C-alpha positions as CSV (number, residue, x, y, z in Angstrom):
1,M,-0.2,-0.4,-0.2
2,S,2.7,2.2,0.9
3,T,4.5,1.8,-2.6
4,T,1.5,2.3,-4.2
5,T,0.7,5.6,-2.0
6,A,4.1,6.9,-2.9
7,L,4.3,6.2,-6.3
8,D,0.1,8.2,-6.8
9,P,0.8,11.6,-8.2
10,T,-3.1,12.7,-6.7
11,F,-0.9,11.7,-3.2
12,A,2.2,13.9,-3.8
13,A,0.2,16.4,-4.8
14,A,-2.0,16.8,-1.5
15,R,0.4,16.6,0.9
16,P,1.9,20.4,-0.2
17,T,-1.8,21.8,-0.3
18,R,-2.8,20.0,2.5
19,R,-0.2,21.8,4.3
20,R,-1.1,24.8,2.8
21,T,-4.6,24.2,4.1
22,L,-3.3,24.2,7.3
23,R,-0.4,27.1,7.3
24,S,-3.8,29.0,6.4
25,V,-5.7,28.1,9.5
26,G,-2.2,28.7,11.5
27,A,-2.0,32.3,10.2
28,V,-6.2,32.6,11.0
29,L,-6.0,32.0,14.4
30,G,-2.5,33.5,15.4
31,G,-4.0,36.5,14.1
32,L,-7.4,36.1,16.2
33,V,-5.0,34.6,19.5
34,A,-3.0,38.2,19.2
35,T,-5.7,40.2,18.8
36,F,-7.5,38.4,21.7
37,V,-3.9,38.7,23.7
38,A,-3.9,42.3,23.2
39,T,-7.0,43.9,23.5
40,T,-7.2,41.5,27.2
41,A,-4.3,42.6,28.2
42,V,-5.6,46.5,27.8
43,D,-8.4,45.8,29.5
44,I,-6.6,44.4,32.8
45,M,-4.0,47.2,32.6
46,L,-6.8,49.3,32.7
47,H,-9.5,48.1,35.0
48,A,-6.0,47.7,37.1
49,A,-5.4,51.6,37.4
50,G,-8.8,52.0,37.6
51,V,-10.1,53.6,34.3
52,Y,-12.8,51.0,34.2
53,P,-14.5,49.9,37.2
54,A,-14.8,46.7,38.4
55,L,-15.5,43.7,36.4
56,G,-19.4,42.9,36.2
57,V,-19.9,47.2,36.5
58,R,-21.3,48.7,33.2
59,M,-19.1,51.4,32.2
60,A,-20.2,54.4,31.0
61,D,-20.7,55.2,27.6
62,A,-17.2,57.2,27.3
63,L,-15.4,54.0,28.5
64,F,-16.7,52.5,25.5
65,L,-15.9,55.0,23.4
66,L,-12.0,54.5,24.3
67,A,-12.4,50.3,24.2
68,L,-13.6,50.5,20.7
69,G,-10.8,53.1,20.1
70,Y,-7.6,50.7,21.3
71,R,-10.1,48.2,19.1
72,I,-9.3,49.5,16.3
73,P,-5.4,49.6,16.1
74,L,-5.2,46.1,18.0
75,N,-7.3,44.7,15.6
76,I,-5.3,46.0,11.9
77,G,-2.5,44.5,14.2
78,G,-4.0,41.0,14.7
79,S,-4.8,41.5,10.8
80,Y,-1.6,42.3,10.1
81,V,0.1,39.1,12.0
82,A,-2.6,37.1,10.5
83,A,-1.4,38.3,6.9
84,R,2.5,37.9,7.5
85,L,2.3,34.7,8.0
86,A,0.1,33.6,5.2
87,P,1.7,31.6,3.0
88,D,0.2,33.1,-0.2
89,R,-2.1,35.7,-0.3
90,P,-1.8,37.9,2.6
91,L,-4.9,40.0,2.5
92,R,-7.0,37.1,1.4
93,H,-5.9,35.8,5.4
94,A,-6.2,38.6,6.8
95,L,-10.0,39.3,5.5
96,A,-10.6,36.1,6.9
97,L,-9.6,37.1,10.4
98,G,-12.4,40.3,9.5
99,W,-15.0,37.6,8.8
100,V,-14.2,35.7,11.6
101,G,-14.0,38.8,13.8
102,V,-17.4,39.7,12.0
103,V,-19.0,36.7,13.8
104,I,-17.3,36.7,17.1
105,A,-18.6,40.3,17.3
106,T,-22.6,39.8,16.0
107,V,-22.2,36.6,18.9
108,G,-20.8,39.2,21.2
109,A,-23.3,41.6,20.5
110,I,-26.3,39.2,21.1
111,A,-24.7,37.4,24.1
112,L,-24.3,40.8,25.8
113,G,-25.8,43.3,24.5
114,S,-27.5,44.3,27.6
115,Q,-23.9,45.1,29.2
116,G,-23.2,48.4,27.4
117,P,-24.6,50.6,24.5
118,I,-26.0,49.3,21.3
119,W,-23.5,51.3,19.4
120,Y,-20.8,49.5,20.6
121,A,-21.8,46.3,20.0
122,L,-23.0,47.6,16.4
123,A,-19.2,49.8,16.0
124,N,-17.0,46.2,16.9
125,I,-19.2,44.2,13.7
126,V,-18.7,47.1,11.3
127,I,-14.8,47.4,11.9
128,A,-14.0,43.9,11.8
129,L,-13.6,44.0,7.8
130,P,-11.9,47.3,7.8
131,C,-9.7,46.7,10.3
132,A,-8.9,43.4,8.6
133,W,-8.2,45.3,5.1
134,V,-5.4,47.9,6.3
135,G,-3.7,45.4,8.6
136,G,-3.6,42.9,5.3
137,K,-2.3,46.0,3.1
138,I,0.0,47.3,5.4
139,A,1.0,43.5,5.5
140,S,0.7,42.8,1.6
141,R,3.5,46.1,1.5
142,G,6.2,45.0,3.6
């Protein structure tokens, strides 16, 4: 069986495709993890510094604006990471992460909608793809 498999041209062609697919998935996951770690770290620092109230206490709308303000560059950064890790077509990988962001932000808006202003939940959905595009474009240039 191994001799037949090794000589089979479709088997040989499938191996690089499988590896490339795994690298593509890894690139998008890498960008997602980078974004999650960075945003969570900033959130924790702002809670520890007393800028944000204790967990479970609703923030003032101005603080949600602050959160959105740093999520934009951090989302761009995560998309940049996805694009740089991509085996090819960096912008496509960054945009794939953007679509993942749209899904996550939509689920978050549905699940946590009453814990913050609706504009914040909607803004997170709206910024996902433009941030991904910018991150992908920056990575494509460098």
